[in-house]
BALUM-572166 format. One line per field, with one value per atom (N, C-alpha, C, O): x, z, y; residue in one letter; chain. Coordinates in pm, whole numbers. Atoms other than C-alpha are relative to their C-alpha. Example, Ala and Ser with C-alpha at 12.3 -4.5 7.8 and 13.67 -1.06 7.14 Angstrom:
// BALUM-572166
xx (89,1230,90,194,-82,1367,-77,-26)
zz (0,780,0,66,-6,714,73,90)
yy (-119,-450,120,118,-119,-106,109,220)
residu (A,A,A,A,S,S,S,S)
chaine (A,A,A,A,A,A,A,A)
// end
This chain:
// BALUM-572166
xx (87,-7,82,178,-111,143,-49,-160,-13,218,-125,-175,114,-50,61,3,-94,211,101,179,-127,459,64,0,-69,694,148,227,-133,987,55,-8,-80,1265,-54,-59,40,1133,112,204,-112,1348,-40,-129,32,1330,133,219,-95,1563,-45,-153,25,1570,110,203,-125,1810,113,85,-100,2125,-2,61,28,2027,-78,-195,64,1937,-68,4,64,1682,-38,-1,32,1547,51,15,-48,1744,4,83,31,1597,-52,-19,57,1400,-105,-182,80,1196,-36,48,68,952,-104,-179,139,690,-70,5,101,427,-102,-184,89,233,-157,-184,144,-150,-2,58,32,-231,133,145,-134,132,38,-25,-71,334,150,220,-135,665,64,12,-63,919,102,175,-101,1122,69,23,-69,1402,131,156,-115,1725,36,-51,-29,1932,-71,-132,66,1815,63,185,-40,1833,7,64,-15,1803,-93,-59,91,1492,-130,-209,108,1219,-133,-237,141,966,-9,-121,-12,1061,-68,-153,59,969,-158,-229,127,632,-74,-176,42,571,-6,-105,10,641,-107,-171,105,426,-171,-268,134,135,-38,-147,24,182,10,-48,-41,318,131,184,-128,624,-1,12,45,560,122,102,-124,910,38,137,-36,897,-6,-105,3,984,-6,40,9,909,-143,-238,141,617,-50,21,41,391,-178,-273,118,99,-56,10,68,-156,-122,-210,113,-383,13,-91,-25,-245,-29,-23,44,-352,114,144,-96,-91,-69,-187,69,-146,112,99,-108,184,-38,14,47,7,-111,-142,115,-276,48,162,-36,-282,-29,-91,14,-265,-123,-135,117,-618,-50,-117,51,-691,60,7,-76,-420,-70,-87,42,-576,-145,-190,124,-925,30,-64,-16,-767,38,44,-15,-694,135,204,-142,-372,-20,-50,-8,-367,139,233,-125,-97,8,-99,-13,21,100,171,-126,263,62,10,-84,544,-54,-43,81,348,-135,-214,147,40,-77,-82,83,-185,-153,-208,159,-549,-71,-14,90,-840,-24,-109,37,-834,-123,-162,153,-1180,-106,-222,74,-1322,4,103,-39,-1371,83,120,-86,-1186,-80,-33,97,-1496,-16,-19,17,-1539,128,115,-127,-1162,4,40,18,-1209,-111,-105,97,-1516,38,-3,-35,-1359,114,137,-90,-1097,-70,-26,69,-1351,-83,-141,86,-1529,94,211,-52,-1448,-84,-104,99,-1692,20,127,-3,-1769,-88,-171,106,-1961,-126,-217,124,-2241,-40,-142,30,-2242,-139,-209,143,-2562,-113,-219,130,-2774,21,-85,-30,-2623,-66,-152,63,-2719,-153,-211,154,-3083,-62,-183,63,-3119,25,-61,-37,-2935,92,182,-80,-2786,168,208,-141,-2403,76,181,-60,-2315,-8,93,7,-2437,99,159,-70,-2261,177,260,-142,-1915,10,122,-16,-1996,41,97,-64,-1921,125,181,-144,-1567,45,146,-63,-1515,-5,92,0,-1651,117,181,-105,-1419,139,223,-126,-1129,24,134,-8,-1214,13,79,-29,-1237,136,201,-139,-915,97,186,-86,-729,-25,49,50,-914,-34,5,17,-1026,-158,-195,143,-1415,-10,-84,35,-1386,33,-20,-37,-1229,-70,-49,72,-1454,-54,-45,63,-1629,114,88,-119,-1287,59,57,-69,-1104,157,204,-152,-728,55,141,-93,-613,-25,53,14,-755,54,38,-56,-571,148,203,-137,-226,61,-10,-58,46,-26,-64,33,7,-108,-121,155,-349,-13,-70,22,-322,79,50,-55,-78,-97,-111,85,-326,-113,-171,95,-587,57,-14,-70,-352,-1,-19,2,-334,-160,-200,153,-721,-50,-126,68,-790,57,-7,-48,-585,-87,-129,79,-775,-159,-232,139,-1110,-54,-173,46,-1094,13,14,6,-1077,110,69,-95,-729,19,-13,-66,-580,137,181,-137,-246,23,4,-23,-154,158,235,-145,185,12,-51,-18,295,146,244,-141,577,15,-54,-53,736,-138,-163,116,402,56,-25,-42,604,87,137,-89,794,-57,-174,60,772,-68,-108,87,604,90,200,-88,734,-18,-109,5,810,-154,-193,144,449,-96,-182,74,299,13,-77,-59,504,-52,-85,38,412,-137,-181,135,60,-39,-121,23,84,23,-55,-10,243,-87,-96,105,-28,-100,-161,130,-286,40,-41,-42,-84,-6,-43,5,-57,-143,-158,135,-426,-32,-104,44,-447,-2,-103,12,-351,-133,-188,136,-660,-89,-180,91,-851,2,-70,-35,-728,57,28,-81,-502,134,180,-156,-145,70,15,-66,118,150,225,-130,433,45,2,-57,617,119,222,-152,882,6,-86,-5,1009,147,223,-139,1340,-5,100,1,1224,12,-86,-53,1378,-90,-129,60,1184,-148,-205,121,845,20,-75,-10,982,17,-50,-35,1116,-116,-129,126,795,-109,-168,136,541,26,-63,-27,723,52,137,-58,783,106,198,-106,991,49,-20,-51,1215,68,143,-86,1354,101,52,-98,1663,42,81,-32,1727,139,147,-119,2089,30,48,-21,2142,-93,-54,99,1833,-9,-91,-3,1928,-48,-41,17,1811,122,190,-123,2091,-30,60,13,1908,-173,-245,136,1553,-34,45,31,1392,-61,-105,54,1265,89,211,-59,1333,130,228,-119,1595,118,232,-118,1798,47,169,-30,1805,73,164,-60,1910,119,210,-153,2207,90,203,-71,2313,95,63,-121,2659,-22,4,12,2573,-89,-63,97,2263,58,30,-61,2457,96,95,-104,2724,-67,-22,56,2495,-95,-92,121,2180,24,34,27,2187,135,137,-103,2538,108,69,-102,2872,71,55,-93,3114,-57,-119,49,3025,72,31)
zz (22,-7,9,84,14,-87,119,169,-108,188,-13,-119,4,280,-55,-155,50,214,-65,-5,97,-64,-44,-114,57,-128,-54,4,79,-385,-62,-128,70,-477,48,-32,-52,-251,26,94,-15,-283,17,-57,-12,-172,24,107,-8,-221,24,-26,-22,-92,-42,37,65,-324,-27,-98,16,-322,113,97,-93,-9,-31,-67,10,-39,133,214,-148,275,-10,80,30,141,-125,-228,112,-94,-41,-6,47,-275,99,101,-113,24,-61,-138,5,-15,142,222,-123,272,-15,-112,23,309,145,236,-123,598,-18,-109,29,620,54,140,-58,688,144,174,-140,1055,83,164,-62,1172,30,-20,-58,1335,-39,7,53,1155,51,30,-39,1322,-101,-166,76,1136,85,128,-94,1334,-98,-216,64,1281,74,133,-81,1434,-57,-163,45,1419,-122,-133,143,1062,-90,-199,85,928,-127,-235,97,727,27,-67,-50,920,-22,-70,4,937,-146,-196,150,576,-72,-158,70,467,29,-64,-32,647,-69,-135,103,490,-137,-198,132,157,-37,-142,27,200,-1,-64,-13,299,-113,-129,112,11,42,-15,-27,189,-57,-30,52,-3,-185,-261,142,-358,-88,-196,105,-502,15,-37,-9,-399,-98,-171,122,-640,61,173,-37,-619,-6,-18,0,-616,149,233,-123,-325,-30,-86,4,-313,142,233,-136,-33,-44,-122,23,-38,-145,-200,158,-404,-89,-210,100,-541,29,140,31,-659,67,44,-63,-441,-14,35,-12,-509,-89,-72,74,-771,62,16,-76,-523,91,136,-95,-310,138,164,-149,59,39,89,-37,126,-69,-7,74,-134,49,39,-64,41,123,152,-122,362,-12,87,17,221,-57,-52,49,65,129,119,-126,419,40,63,-67,537,118,94,-122,884,52,31,-57,1066,136,184,-118,1379,-35,-133,19,1403,136,236,-128,1656,104,225,-91,1790,22,-63,-46,1984,-25,58,10,1822,6,-84,-15,1947,24,78,-36,1967,131,189,-161,2323,37,154,-48,2303,-25,-8,52,2180,107,180,-92,2405,-99,-215,39,2332,-121,-230,112,2141,-114,-227,88,1950,-103,-225,76,1839,-88,-205,91,1706,-104,-202,89,1541,-112,-222,111,1330,-76,-192,75,1222,-89,-194,82,1117,-119,-191,91,887,-124,-126,119,527,-108,-193,91,312,-149,-203,135,-41,-84,-25,62,-338,25,-13,-19,-229,156,199,-126,133,30,123,-31,95,-17,44,24,-31,111,136,-111,278,112,184,-84,484,12,120,3,378,22,21,-38,456,149,219,-153,803,47,-25,-56,1024,-13,38,-2,957,125,136,-127,1303,57,105,-48,1405,-76,-18,70,1130,44,66,-61,1240,131,178,-130,1578,31,136,-13,1530,-12,79,1,1416,107,152,-126,1718,113,181,-102,1942,9,108,8,1802,35,93,-47,1845,138,194,-148,2191,79,182,-76,2294,-1,99,6,2136,71,116,-87,2315,128,190,-139,2639,29,137,-38,2626,26,45,-24,2674,132,133,-119,3045,-19,50,19,2912,-112,-132,125,2604,12,-83,-9,2744,61,77,-42,2877,-114,-232,114,2705,36,146,-11,2618,104,170,-120,2879,129,221,-113,3145,29,133,0,3060,26,28,-12,3118,-126,-226,139,2843,-50,-164,71,2808,-56,-160,43,2773,-145,-243,128,2508,-124,-240,114,2314,-48,-166,64,2306,-51,-137,103,2188,-141,-241,148,1901,-87,-208,67,1818,-43,-154,31,1852,-113,-197,108,1629,-152,-252,113,1354,-31,-143,8,1424,-34,-77,23,1388,-141,-172,150,1006,-52,-170,30,1047,-114,-224,98,856,-6,82,-6,723,62,131,-27,790,68,9,-81,1082,-1,20,0,1053,129,143,-112,1400,31,67,-17,1430,149,199,-152,1793,87,146,-110,1990,133,216,-132,2297,57,170,-40,2296,119,132,-133,2637,101,208,-107,2805,108,81,-105,3124,-29,-89,9,3141,8,-72,-30,3275,-131,-179,107,2990,-111,-169,113,2740,-8,-112,8,2859,-19,-78,12,2863,-167,-224,139,2502,-82,-165,71,2390,-11,-112,-1,2523,-86,-148,96,2327,-112,-185,150,2002,-34,-147,39,2026,-42,-106,29,1996,-150,-213,132,1660,-108,-178,92,1439,-1,-102,-20,1586,-52,-94,56,1459,-131,-175,113,1137,-57,-165,29,1148,5,102,11,1035,58,65,-66,1200,-35,-20,29,1086,110,105,-94,1398,9,13,-40,1450,124,173,-140,1784,29,-37,-24,1935,137,198,-126,2245,-25,-78,53,2191,67,9,-58,2454,-34,6,69,2276,-115,-160,140,1942,22,-42,-39,2085,58,28,-57,2272,-120,-135,104,1972,-132,-200,149,1643,-15,61,38,1490,-86,-86,108,1215,15,70,-11,1186,-123,-175,116,895,68,141,-58,998,-123,-232,89,815,53,174,-32,823,-127,-238,122,618,-132,-249,106,423,-77,-168,56,334,91,213,-74,443,29,-66,-40,633,43,53,-60,764,2,23,-13,759,46,17,-27,891,128,182,-127,1219,117,112,-99,1531,57,60,-71,1697,-79,-38,100,1407,-35,-46,23,1324,95,59,-136,1676,9,55,0,1648,-113,-112,110,1305,38,90,-39,1348,-45,29,56,1116,80,94,-66,1328,125,173,-135,1655,-20,67,19,1520,-39,5,42,1359,96,130,-100,1610,133,223,-154,1917,84,203,-86,2019,27,42,-27,2076,-129,-236,116,1853,-90,-37,73,1564,6,-55)
yy (-128,5,131,147,-142,355,70,55,-74,593,115,152,-106,851,117,160,-105,1140,-45,-119,47,1078,141,219,-131,1372,-49,-124,43,1343,133,216,-109,1588,141,235,-171,1912,55,9,-77,2173,151,194,-132,2531,95,66,-80,2822,129,161,-124,3177,75,92,-74,3378,-111,-207,101,3177,-107,-212,83,3010,-132,-120,122,2636,-37,-95,35,2586,-149,-225,160,2234,-43,13,25,2050,-157,-245,145,1741,-99,-217,92,1608,-83,-27,87,1289,-57,-97,36,1197,-88,-71,65,953,-19,-55,17,930,-110,-95,104,617,13,97,-8,566,-30,-134,9,584,-23,-115,5,645,137,230,-117,919,-13,-103,-7,1008,118,227,-128,1243,54,-21,-70,1498,102,208,-75,1614,54,31,-45,1799,130,193,-99,2073,143,149,-121,2446,54,64,-38,2574,-115,-109,134,2231,4,-44,10,2290,-42,-54,68,2155,86,41,-66,2444,28,24,-57,2553,-125,-104,118,2186,-16,-53,-12,2207,104,81,-107,2541,-37,4,35,2399,-103,-114,120,2107,56,13,-64,2329,116,171,-91,2554,156,247,-155,2877,44,152,-41,2870,4,-91,5,2994,-69,-123,71,2863,-135,-186,132,2536,-98,-95,95,2245,-135,-158,145,1871,-45,32,59,1648,-39,-93,32,1614,-82,-27,62,1357,-39,-89,37,1313,-92,-55,96,996,-39,-77,39,920,107,88,-121,1270,111,155,-111,1526,126,152,-119,1852,103,216,-122,2038,112,221,-118,2248,90,200,-78,2355,111,112,-115,2676,-62,-166,59,2644,-29,-141,43,2649,-124,-206,127,2385,-128,-239,120,2167,-40,-158,25,2206,-52,-110,51,2118,-147,-226,128,1802,-92,-215,83,1683,15,-84,-44,1863,109,226,-100,2030,23,-53,-29,2197,67,106,-110,2389,83,59,-93,2672,-6,-53,-10,2738,95,80,-94,3029,-29,-70,37,2987,125,216,-132,3247,-47,-111,29,3208,128,223,-114,3454,21,-48,-3,3571,48,53,-62,3720,-84,-48,124,3383,-96,-89,108,3084,-116,-95,108,2751,-60,-93,65,2618,102,54,-78,2926,-6,-8,-1,2918,-123,-112,116,2572,-8,-83,-13,2658,74,37,-84,2930,-82,-46,83,2679,-117,-165,108,2421,54,-28,-90,2679,-38,-1,21,2534,38,-48,7,2688,-35,-8,53,2542,74,142,-53,2671,-41,33,68,2445,33,-21,-40,2595,59,20,-41,2806,-105,-98,100,2506,-84,-142,72,2315,79,28,-108,2603,-10,-16,-1,2593,-137,-161,148,2228,-33,-85,21,2206,110,153,-99,2460,-42,-147,34,2457,4,-60,2,2532,-139,-190,132,2200,-106,-195,97,2020,47,-41,-37,2218,-28,-46,45,2137,-140,-171,141,1774,-2,-62,-37,1866,45,-10,-78,2091,-117,-150,108,1808,-105,-144,121,1546,62,-6,-8,1758,43,34,-24,1878,-135,-140,118,1512,-54,-85,41,1408,63,-8,-67,1664,29,106,22,1612,158,204,-156,1999,33,149,-34,1958,81,180,-78,2080,151,238,-143,2397,77,197,-64,2463,138,217,-133,2767,99,218,-103,2923,67,32,-101,3199,-39,-66,54,3112,72,13,-67,3387,-74,-48,68,3149,-131,-196,127,2855,18,127,20,2736,8,12,-22,2771,-160,-186,155,2373,-18,-83,11,2403,71,24,-70,2661,-53,-27,82,2444,-106,-139,110,2176,57,-9,-59,2416,39,52,-26,2495,-130,-128,141,2118,-26,-63,24,2094,70,20,-82,2378,-51,-17,72,2189,-114,-142,126,1883,31,-58,-39,2064,-6,-6,11,2041,-153,-187,137,1657,-24,-62,20,1634,-159,-239,154,1294,11,-80,-34,1437,110,216,-122,1670,14,-80,-48,1860,70,175,-83,1963,57,-9,-88,2223,46,135,-15,2217,21,126,11,2120,2,42,27,2068,117,117,-119,2410,55,90,-80,2551,-79,-32,79,2259,-66,-113,82,2111,-176,-234,158,1731,-77,-162,54,1641,56,-18,-35,1852,-86,-146,82,1686,-155,-212,139,1336,-3,-102,-12,1432,-1,-73,-27,1561,-137,-182,104,1261,-125,-194,84,1027,32,-56,-26,1224,-12,-68,29,1221,-136,-168,132,853,-61,-165,39,828,26,-51,-40,1001,-105,-113,104,705,-91,-134,65,528,55,-17,-52,792,33,123,-9,763,137,189,-132,1078,-45,-106,9,1052,128,238,-118,1271,2,-95,-40,1438,88,203,-70,1562,52,-16,-79,1828,42,108,-31,1866,2,-68,26,1920,-75,-94,76,1730,-139,-190,152,1370,-87,-188,79,1236,-17,-118,11,1302,-45,-110,71,1199,-154,-235,136,875,-71,-190,56,800,-35,-142,22,858,-42,-93,33,804,-130,-177,138,474,16,-65,-25,620,156,241,-131,931,40,-42,-56,1139,115,201,-102,1354,100,58,-103,1677,60,80,-106,1871,65,15,-89,2168,-27,-23,26,2090,-117,-131,126,1743,-103,-87,118,1408,-82,-122,57,1241,-138,-221,132,941,-17,81,20,788,-153,-243,138,474,-15,87,24,295,87,102,-104,532,-64,11,59,305,-4,20,8,264,115,120,-115,608,69,145,-68,728,-54,15,60,492,19,-30,-26,620,107,213,-86,774,138,233,-136,1064,76,195,-71,1153,24,134,-18,1121,131,219,-103,1365,128,234,-132,1621,49,167,-52,1629,-39,44,44,1411,19,-10,-31,1512,-134,-250,103,1313,-32,27,45,1138,-111,-203,115,917,-122,-221)
residu (M,M,M,M,S,S,S,S,A,A,A,A,L,L,L,L,L,L,L,L,E,E,E,E,V,V,V,V,D,D,D,D,G,G,G,G,L,L,L,L,S,S,S,S,V,V,V,V,S,S,S,S,F,F,F,F,G,G,G,G,G,G,G,G,L,L,L,L,V,V,V,V,A,A,A,A,V,V,V,V,D,D,D,D,D,D,D,D,V,V,V,V,S,S,S,S,I,I,I,I,A,A,A,A,V,V,V,V,G,G,G,G,H,H,H,H,D,D,D,D,S,S,S,S,I,I,I,I,M,M,M,M,G,G,G,G,L,L,L,L,I,I,I,I,G,G,G,G,P,P,P,P,N,N,N,N,G,G,G,G,A,A,A,A,G,G,G,G,K,K,K,K,T,T,T,T,T,T,T,T,T,T,T,T,I,I,I,I,D,D,D,D,A,A,A,A,L,L,L,L,C,C,C,C,G,G,G,G,F,F,F,F,V,V,V,V,P,P,P,P,G,G,G,G,A,A,A,A,H,H,H,H,G,G,G,G,T,T,T,T,I,I,I,I,A,A,A,A,L,L,L,L,G,G,G,G,G,G,G,G,R,R,R,R,R,R,R,R,I,I,I,I,D,D,D,D,G,G,G,G,L,L,L,L,R,R,R,R,A,A,A,A,H,H,H,H,Q,Q,Q,Q,R,R,R,R,A,A,A,A,R,R,R,R,S,S,S,S,G,G,G,G,M,M,M,M,G,G,G,G,R,R,R,R,T,T,T,T,F,F,F,F,Q,Q,Q,Q,S,S,S,S,V,V,V,V,E,E,E,E,L,L,L,L,F,F,F,F,D,D,D,D,D,D,D,D,L,L,L,L,S,S,S,S,V,V,V,V,H,H,H,H,E,E,E,E,N,N,N,N,L,L,L,L,L,L,L,L,V,V,V,V,A,A,A,A,A,A,A,A,L,L,L,L,T,T,T,T,P,P,P,P,R,R,R,R,W,W,W,W,W,W,W,W,S,S,S,S,P,P,P,P,V,V,V,V,I,I,I,I,D,D,D,D,A,A,A,A,I,I,I,I,A,A,A,A,P,P,P,P,R,R,R,R,R,R,R,R,T,T,T,T,A,A,A,A,R,R,R,R,G,G,G,G,I,I,I,I,D,D,D,D,V,V,V,V,D,D,D,D,F,F,F,F,A,A,A,A,L,L,L,L,D,D,D,D,L,L,L,L,M,M,M,M,D,D,D,D,L,L,L,L,R,R,R,R,P,P,P,P,D,D,D,D,A,A,A,A,R,R,R,R,A,A,A,A,R,R,R,R,P,P,P,P,A,A,A,A,E,E,E,E,L,L,L,L,S,S,S,S,Y,Y,Y,Y,G,G,G,G,Q,Q,Q,Q,R,R,R,R,R,R,R,R,L,L,L,L,V,V,V,V,G,G,G,G,V,V,V,V,A,A,A,A,R,R,R,R,A,A,A,A,L,L,L,L,A,A,A,A,G,G,G,G,R,R,R,R,P,P,P,P,K,K,K,K,L,L,L,L,L,L,L,L,L,L,L,L,L,L,L,L,D,D,D,D,E,E,E,E,P,P,P,P,A,A,A,A,A,A,A,A,G,G,G,G,L,L,L,L,D,D,D,D,P,P,P,P,A,A,A,A,E,E,E,E,T,T,T,T,A,A,A,A,A,A,A,A,L,L,L,L,G,G,G,G,A,A,A,A,L,L,L,L,L,L,L,L,R,R,R,R,T,T,T,T,L,L,L,L,P,P,P,P,D,D,D,D,E,E,E,E,G,G,G,G,I,I,I,I,S,S,S,S,V,V,V,V,M,M,M,M,L,L,L,L,V,V,V,V,D,D,D,D,H,H,H,H,D,D,D,D,M,M,M,M,S,S,S,S,L,L,L,L,V,V,V,V,L,L,L,L,E,E,E,E,V,V,V,V,C,C,C,C,A,A,A,A,E,E,E,E,I,I,I,I,T,T,T,T,V,V,V,V,L,L,L,L,D,D,D,D,F,F,F,F,G,G,G,G,R,R,R,R,V,V,V,V,I,I,I,I,A,A,A,A,R,R,R,R,G,G,G,G,P,P,P,P,T,T,T,T,A,A,A,A,A,A,A,A,V,V,V,V,C,C,C,C,A,A,A,A,D,D,D,D,P,P,P,P,A,A,A,A,V,V,V,V,V,V,V,V,T,T,T,T,A,A,A,A,Y,Y,Y,Y,L,L,L,L,G,G,G,G,G,G,G,G,D,D,D,D,A,A,A,A)
chaine (A,A,A,A,A,A,A,A,A,A,A,A,A,A,A,A,A,A,A,A,A,A,A,A,A,A,A,A,A,A,A,A,A,A,A,A,A,A,A,A,A,A,A,A,A,A,A,A,A,A,A,A,A,A,A,A,A,A,A,A,A,A,A,A,A,A,A,A,A,A,A,A,A,A,A,A,A,A,A,A,A,A,A,A,A,A,A,A,A,A,A,A,A,A,A,A,A,A,A,A,A,A,A,A,A,A,A,A,A,A,A,A,A,A,A,A,A,A,A,A,A,A,A,A,A,A,A,A,A,A,A,A,A,A,A,A,A,A,A,A,A,A,A,A,A,A,A,A,A,A,A,A,A,A,A,A,A,A,A,A,A,A,A,A,A,A,A,A,A,A,A,A,A,A,A,A,A,A,A,A,A,A,A,A,A,A,A,A,A,A,A,A,A,A,A,A,A,A,A,A,A,A,A,A,A,A,A,A,A,A,A,A,A,A,A,A,A,A,A,A,A,A,A,A,A,A,A,A,A,A,A,A,A,A,A,A,A,A,A,A,A,A,A,A,A,A,A,A,A,A,A,A,A,A,A,A,A,A,A,A,A,A,A,A,A,A,A,A,A,A,A,A,A,A,A,A,A,A,A,A,A,A,A,A,A,A,A,A,A,A,A,A,A,A,A,A,A,A,A,A,A,A,A,A,A,A,A,A,A,A,A,A,A,A,A,A,A,A,A,A,A,A,A,A,A,A,A,A,A,A,A,A,A,A,A,A,A,A,A,A,A,A,A,A,A,A,A,A,A,A,A,A,A,A,A,A,A,A,A,A,A,A,A,A,A,A,A,A,A,A,A,A,A,A,A,A,A,A,A,A,A,A,A,A,A,A,A,A,A,A,A,A,A,A,A,A,A,A,A,A,A,A,A,A,A,A,A,A,A,A,A,A,A,A,A,A,A,A,A,A,A,A,A,A,A,A,A,A,A,A,A,A,A,A,A,A,A,A,A,A,A,A,A,A,A,A,A,A,A,A,A,A,A,A,A,A,A,A,A,A,A,A,A,A,A,A,A,A,A,A,A,A,A,A,A,A,A,A,A,A,A,A,A,A,A,A,A,A,A,A,A,A,A,A,A,A,A,A,A,A,A,A,A,A,A,A,A,A,A,A,A,A,A,A,A,A,A,A,A,A,A,A,A,A,A,A,A,A,A,A,A,A,A,A,A,A,A,A,A,A,A,A,A,A,A,A,A,A,A,A,A,A,A,A,A,A,A,A,A,A,A,A,A,A,A,A,A,A,A,A,A,A,A,A,A,A,A,A,A,A,A,A,A,A,A,A,A,A,A,A,A,A,A,A,A,A,A,A,A,A,A,A,A,A,A,A,A,A,A,A,A,A,A,A,A,A,A,A,A,A,A,A,A,A,A,A,A,A,A,A,A,A,A,A,A,A,A,A,A,A,A,A,A,A,A,A,A,A,A,A,A,A,A,A,A,A,A,A,A,A,A,A,A,A,A,A,A,A,A,A,A,A,A,A,A,A,A,A,A,A,A,A,A,A,A,A,A,A,A,A,A,A,A,A,A,A,A,A,A,A,A,A,A,A,A,A,A,A,A,A,A,A,A,A,A,A,A,A,A,A,A,A,A,A,A,A,A,A,A,A,A,A,A,A,A,A,A,A,A,A,A,A,A,A,A,A,A,A,A,A,A,A,A,A,A,A,A,A,A,A,A,A,A,A,A,A,A,A,A,A,A,A,A,A,A,A,A,A,A,A,A,A,A,A,A,A,A,A,A,A,A,A,A,A,A,A,A,A,A,A,A,A,A,A,A,A,A,A,A,A,A,A,A,A,A,A,A,A,A,A,A,A,A,A,A,A,A,A,A,A,A,A,A,A,A,A,A,A,A,A,A,A,A,A,A,A,A,A,A,A,A,A,A,A,A,A,A,A,A,A,A,A,A,A,A,A,A,A,A,A,A,A,A,A,A,A,A,A,A,A,A,A,A,A,A,A,A,A,A,A,A,A,A,A,A,A,A,A,A,A,A,A,A,A,A,A,A,A,A,A,A,A,A,A,A,A,A,A,A,A,A,A,A,A,A,A,A,A,A,A,A,A,A,A,A,A,A,A,A,A,A,A,A,A,A,A,A,A,A,A,A,A,A,A,A,A,A,A,A,A,A,A,A,A,A,A,A,A,A,A,A,A,A,A,A,A,A,A,A,A,A,A,A,A,A,A,A,A,A,A,A,A,A,A,A,A)
// end
């Protein structure tokens, strides 16, 4: 069976700087794959390119067997690709439920027809409830972001991406700023996503989280893939130890 996400020859340049250099990645169905590397390795740029936020990106990207590299960012999102960002940008004057509801809005040309048949708020609420339950945020649904801890706000950011019912979720440093207990709780929640039919590409510097949840890892260094494969094998790779994990090869 082909992978859910298949990326071949992805390249991104900014002037004379090659940020992502001929990168090929595969994320399987109902799986969690880690994308790691030192600062400046090209991880976030890779996510941006996959989501259509980098106009000059080259290479082929297929999601669920369908080429999406020619689509705009909003079209890629509608095809089943969701993401989070390193910064937690929430609407502070809206409740958690309302923040997720905004993210779940995906109007189509036929939306007025559907609105005439059934209230769209109810239909969208199904997706919001799904995301609240997955991230264990239902008790905080009526709270505003300012009333939550930083860890809870991070979870809201993940839930917001889940509200659109993605097939693939791209997580960019979701554990940044979390304490060990919060990171462990996040890991436990992420491990449930494949059971819901959601595959994950996880970018994070917290190796405890990556090792806990990822069955496979791809490692970038200076924009190029230097290792990929099962987590244990990749972490023992001398090139990875030298470039990222620290120590001598």
